[in-house]
N, C-alpha and C positions, 0 to 999 in steps of 0.2 A: 948811405943809409942814415936816415934821420933818427937821432936819439935825443931824448929829453929826459933828464933825471931830476926830479923834484926832491927837495929836502927841507928840513926846518920845522916841520909840523910838530904838534905835541898837545899836551894837556895844559890848559890855562884857565884861570878864574876870570869871570867877567871883569872888564876894565883892564885886563892885561894886554900884553903885546907879544907878537911873534914876528920873525922875519923869515919868509920863505925864499929859497933859492932854486933856480932851475939852470942846470948845466946843459947847454945845447951843443950838438956835434952832428957832422954829416951833411951840413949845408952852410951856406955863407950867411951866418947869423946877422951880419951888419946890414944886409939888404932888405930885411923883412920886418913888417909889423909883428909884434909879439903880444900874446894875450895870456891872461889868467882866467881860468874857468873854475867853477866849483860845483859839486854835486852833493846835496844833502840826502840822507836816507829817504827813499820814497818820492824823491823829486827829480825833475829834469835837470840836466846840466845847464848852468847859466853862466853867461859872460860877466866877469867881475870887473876887469880893467884891460885896457890895451895901451900900447905905446908905439909911437912911430919908430922907424928904423934908426933915426938919429937921436931918439930920446927926447925930442923937444915937445912933442904933442902927446898928451895922455887923455884918456877918457875913463870914466868910472860909472858903474851902476849906481843908481840913486841910493841903494841900500848901504853902500860903503863909502860914498863920497864924504870927504872930510875926515875919514878915519884910516883909510888905506892909501898907500902910495906905491905906485909901480915905477920901477926904474930898471936900467940896464947898464951893463959894462961891456961894451962891444970889444974891448981888448981881451976880455976874459970869456967871451961868448956866454955870458951869464945874465939871466933875468932875475929880478927880485920883486918881492911884494912885502912891504912893511905894513903890518896890521896892528893898529892901535885901538884902544877902547873897545876891545872885543866883546861881543855879545853872544849869548847862547845860540841865537839864530845864525851865527857865523859858522857853526859846527858843520863840517863838510869835508869831503876829500877835494883837495885843490890840485889843479892841473895847469901846466903851462902848455902853450901851443902856438905854432906859427899857422896862420890861416892859409898859408900857401900850400902846406902839406897836410896829409891826412893823419899822420902819426900822433899818437898820444903817449905820454909817459905813464908811469905807474901811479902817479899822484902821491900826495902826502896828506895824512890825516890831521885835521885840526879839530880839537874838541874843547869847547868852552863850557865849563860846568860850574854850577853854583853850589 
């Protein structure tokens, strides 16, 4: 059974930083591309970043490029999202996901307030 548990969200002022974590279990984490999505109030869920199974290839949405960094630790079955220079428009619930499986975690709330 696929389980994804996100953590690390919180309240932060513009320009601040947060590091999100996603603990994965129930599947062979090292085999799959992993992603971070986010969903802001009243908006559709959007892809923020993805990372190849070995961590060598990453891709980012234009809105976060240069500010966010996705990474993974395959020994710990954990996915990360380092978020720097946060903006109010980054406020959303953030989710990790393997595109191979349908399961979503509960997400972690990030709120950037001025």
